[in-house]
C-alpha positions as CSV (number, residue, x, y, z in Angstrom):
1,M,12.4,-13.9,-34.2
2,A,10.4,-17.1,-34.7
3,F,11.2,-20.4,-33.2
4,A,10.5,-24.1,-33.7
5,R,7.9,-25.3,-31.2
6,R,9.5,-27.3,-28.4
7,P,6.9,-29.2,-26.4
8,I,8.0,-29.6,-22.8
9,E,6.4,-31.8,-20.2
10,G,5.7,-29.9,-16.9
11,S,3.0,-28.8,-14.7
12,S,1.1,-25.6,-14.8
13,P,0.8,-23.5,-11.7
14,F,-2.9,-24.2,-11.8
15,G,-2.6,-28.0,-11.8
16,L,-4.3,-28.3,-15.2
17,T,-1.5,-30.2,-17.1
18,E,-2.5,-33.1,-19.3
19,G,0.8,-33.6,-20.9
20,P,3.2,-32.1,-23.5
21,A,1.8,-30.0,-26.2
22,T,1.6,-31.6,-29.6
23,E,-0.4,-30.5,-32.6
24,P,-3.5,-32.8,-32.9
25,A,-4.0,-31.9,-36.5
26,A,-2.1,-30.0,-39.2
27,R,-3.3,-26.4,-39.6
28,V,-4.8,-27.1,-43.1
29,T,-7.0,-29.9,-41.7
30,A,-7.9,-28.3,-38.3
31,T,-11.6,-28.1,-37.6
32,G,-13.6,-25.3,-36.1
33,R,-13.0,-21.6,-35.8
34,S,-9.6,-19.9,-35.5
35,A,-8.1,-17.2,-33.4
36,S,-4.8,-15.5,-32.6
37,I,-3.7,-14.0,-29.3
38,M,-0.6,-12.1,-28.3
39,R,1.0,-10.9,-25.1
40,T,3.9,-8.4,-24.9
41,T,5.7,-7.7,-21.6
42,S,7.9,-4.6,-21.6
43,V,10.9,-4.0,-19.3
44,W,11.3,-0.5,-17.8
45,G,8.8,1.6,-19.6
46,N,7.4,1.5,-23.1
47,Q,9.5,-0.6,-25.4
48,L,13.0,-0.2,-23.9
49,A,13.0,-4.0,-24.1
50,S,10.2,-6.5,-24.4
51,I,9.3,-10.1,-25.1
52,T,6.2,-11.4,-26.9
53,V,4.4,-14.7,-27.1
54,R,1.9,-15.2,-29.9
55,T,-0.4,-18.2,-30.2
56,E,-2.6,-19.2,-33.1
57,F,-5.3,-21.8,-32.4
58,C,-8.3,-23.5,-33.8
59,Y,-11.2,-24.7,-31.6
60,N,-14.6,-26.4,-32.0
61,F,-16.2,-25.6,-28.6
62,S,-15.2,-28.9,-27.1
63,T,-11.5,-29.0,-27.7
64,V,-8.6,-27.1,-29.2
65,T,-7.9,-28.8,-32.6
66,Y,-4.6,-26.9,-33.5
67,A,-2.2,-24.6,-31.7
68,A,1.2,-23.1,-32.7
69,S,3.1,-20.4,-30.8
70,T,6.0,-18.1,-31.5
71,K,8.2,-16.0,-29.2
72,S,10.2,-12.9,-29.9
73,F,12.2,-10.2,-28.2
74,Y,12.9,-6.5,-28.8
75,V,15.8,-4.3,-27.4
76,F,16.4,-0.6,-27.8
77,A,19.9,0.7,-26.9
78,L,20.0,4.1,-25.3
79,G,23.3,5.9,-24.7
80,S,25.7,4.3,-22.2
81,L,22.9,2.6,-20.2
82,T,21.7,-0.2,-22.3
83,M,19.6,-3.3,-22.2
84,V,21.3,-6.4,-23.6
85,W,19.5,-9.6,-24.7
86,Q,21.0,-12.6,-22.9
87,G,18.7,-15.3,-24.2
88,W,15.6,-17.2,-23.3
89,A,15.5,-18.3,-19.6
90,S,12.7,-20.7,-20.2
91,Y,9.8,-21.8,-22.4
92,D,6.9,-24.1,-21.7
93,E,4.0,-25.1,-23.8
94,H,1.4,-27.7,-22.8
95,W,-2.2,-28.9,-23.2
96,Y,-4.5,-29.0,-20.2
97,T,-7.8,-30.7,-19.4
98,L,-10.6,-28.6,-17.8
99,T,-14.2,-29.3,-16.8
100,G,-14.2,-32.6,-18.6
101,H,-12.8,-31.3,-21.9
102,I,-9.7,-33.2,-23.1
103,K,-7.3,-30.8,-24.7
104,A,-9.4,-27.9,-23.4
105,G,-6.7,-25.4,-24.1
106,I,-3.0,-24.7,-24.5
107,V,-0.7,-22.6,-22.3
108,S,2.4,-21.0,-23.8
109,Q,4.8,-19.2,-21.5
110,A,8.2,-17.7,-22.2
111,Q,10.7,-16.0,-19.9
112,G,13.4,-13.8,-21.3
113,N,16.7,-12.6,-19.8
114,F,17.9,-9.0,-20.3
115,G,21.0,-7.5,-18.8
116,Q,21.1,-3.9,-17.7
117,C,24.5,-2.9,-18.8
118,V,26.8,0.1,-18.7
119,I,29.5,0.6,-21.3
120,E,32.9,-0.1,-19.9
121,Y,31.5,-1.7,-16.7
122,G,29.5,-4.6,-18.1
123,C,26.1,-5.9,-17.0
124,L,25.0,-5.0,-13.5
125,V,21.5,-6.5,-13.2
126,S,19.6,-9.3,-15.0
127,I,15.8,-8.8,-15.6
128,Y,13.6,-11.8,-16.4
129,P,10.2,-10.7,-17.9
130,I,7.5,-13.3,-18.4
131,A,4.7,-13.4,-21.1
132,A,2.0,-16.1,-21.3
133,T,-1.0,-16.9,-23.3
134,W,-3.9,-19.3,-22.6
135,A,-6.1,-20.4,-25.5
136,H,-9.4,-22.2,-24.6
137,Y,-11.7,-24.7,-26.3
138,D,-14.5,-22.2,-26.6
139,G,-12.4,-19.5,-28.3
140,A,-11.9,-17.5,-25.0
141,W,-8.3,-16.6,-24.1
142,N,-6.3,-15.0,-21.4
143,T,-2.8,-13.4,-21.2
144,S,-0.5,-12.5,-18.4
145,G,3.0,-11.1,-17.9
146,S,5.4,-9.5,-15.5
147,S,8.8,-7.9,-15.6
């Protein structure tokens, strides 16, 4: 499930926020090298339910020249105990400045909302997994996640 990018102003937990993410150049005119990163965070074991954030970016060793992210989810129903997708709890994407590099990278983070539900009883518990990607000006990248 793809989505339209929705830049949101906010601050990173690391205090690196420069401002809202906007694409500095269209993909066809972006300069430098390109890379793609992905983070999938599973809920309760392997692929019972998961969310994924994928970021494509271009960089030239002094700045990120282009970035676009997508988010998606997956749910596997199993018998009477089932995971139910309840929507996106949050999404944040923003540029950051680091070590003197303007638009040194982009952070994309999504948090999903799954319900642990039992047929005939409804949803008993909500689970909020997080998946995040960090794309850096030098082509390096990091991912993180928790459920």
